[in-house]
C-alpha positions, -999 to +999 in steps of 0.1 A: +634+016-316+658+012-343+672+040-365+678+043-402+696+063-424+670+077-449+677+101-479+654+128-492+665+150-521+700+138-522+703+149-480+710+122-455+689+118-424+693+100-396+652+087-381+640+063-358+609+036-354+600+006-340+619-028-340+612-039-374+597-008-390+624-005-408+613-013-444+582+008-442+599+038-435+626+029-460+590+026-486+573+058-470+608+076-471+611+066-508+574+078-515+583+108-500+613+111-514+595+108-551+572+138-537+602+165-531+622+156-558+588+161-577+585+194-566+625+204-565+620+199-607+591+218-609+600+244-582+636+243-586+655+246-548+634+268-528+650+255-495+648+223-474+627+232-452+602+245-479+602+221-498+595+197-470+567+218-460+553+217-495+556+180-499+541+175-468+513+198-475+507+173-507+505+141-487+473+159-464+462+177-493+459+137-510+450+123-473+421+149-470+407+141-504+407+103-491+387+111-461+365+130-482+359+104-504+357+078-475+328+097-464+310+100-495+312+065-498+293+063-468+266+083-482+260+064-513+235+038-518+258+011-505+262+025-475+294+007-462+291-006-424+299+012-395+329-013-385+341-007-419+341+027-420+355+032-383+382+011-393+391+023-426+391+058-401+417+046-382+439+039-408+440+070-419+441+084-388+476+062-385+494+072-419+485+108-406+499+104-375+528+088-395+532+113-421+530+141-392+560+123-375+579+115-404+581+157-415+588+162-381+622+142-381+630+153-413+630+190-401+651+175-372+685+188-373+707+162-385 
């Protein structure tokens, strides 16, 4: 397992990831940092735990909307085949797990 230092809202966090996934984790952390900073700008400093929770809920909301859109496309006139839907579902589920794991890691004390 690799260990990397990421920054979220000007705070450093040490997190672990599978070997070879460091750059992916940096990209995910960068995206999450943008969301946290935007919330912080809108809401002020409301505490790290609350800020992280709200950012995670925002990501989960976007994920739920993406799932709803996939389901709507499944019901469309040009329905997706089962393999495509299954693949997309697995990708979304894996992404949700990574977001949840990242949120858990970020919530741990440094």
